[in-house]
N, C-alpha and C positions, 0 to 999 in steps of 0.2 A: 521697790523699785525707788532709785536714788533721785532724790530732786535735783533738781542743776543748781539749787541754791547752798546744798548741802555739799553738792560736789566741788562749787567754787570754796567754800568754808575749809573743805579737807584740803584740797589743791593750795590753799594759800599757808594753811600751817604745815603741811608738806616742807613746801617751798622755804620756809620760817626756818624748820629747822635744818632744814641741809645748809642754808645759810649761817646758822649758828654754830652747826657742827666743822665749815671751812674757818668760819672765824675765828673758832677757839683753835683749831690748828696753827693758822697764822698767829696768834696771839700766841699760844706756845713757844714758838720759835724768836717772837721778839723778848717773851718775858727770860726764856734760856740765853740767849743774846746778851741780855742787861746781867745777869746773873753771871757771867764769864766777864764781864767787863769789871763789877763790882769786885768777885774775887778770881783774880786771873789765874790759870791753869801753871802749875811750875812743877808740878809731878808726871811721869808717865809712867805710872805704875796701874795692872789692870785692874786694882781692887779699889773701892772707894774709900777716898780719905774724909775727913772732918769737913775739909773745904768743899768736897764732891756731894755731901752730903746736904749742906749750907745751901749749894747750889741748887740742888735738888727742889730745896723745900722754896725758896725762892720763886723757882717757876712754875712748883705742882700747887701750892696755896693757892696764888692768885686766879690761876685757872679752874680750882674749884668751887672758888666764891663766885666767880662770872660764871660758868657754868649753872651754879643753883640758882642766881638771879636771873639769869636769862631764861631757863627751863619755866621758874614760877611765874615770869610775866607773860611768857607765851602760854602757859596755859591757862592764866586767869584770861587773858584776852581772847585766844580761842573759846572759853566756855561762855565769854560774853556775846561775843558775836555769835553764837550758836542759840544762846538764849534770845537775844532779841530778833533773829529769823524763824525760830519756831516760834513766838509770840506774835508776829506779825503774819 
């Protein structure tokens, strides 16, 4: 049977995970818009040009870094809360 405190810890960690995913989608849109401001779209080809690749990198690399940092902080803080609850 799951203790009430464990349920609260899991609830907050899942809520933080959902918040992180929503935040990442919003930041991806922001970085995508910024990349179009830095490197404007001039062609209407179906293939990715060199500018398209640069634009993709501008939007994807920061998102990967933010994702890694966010998940690391979330996992560390979740384990810290779980250890303090299990010790008391």
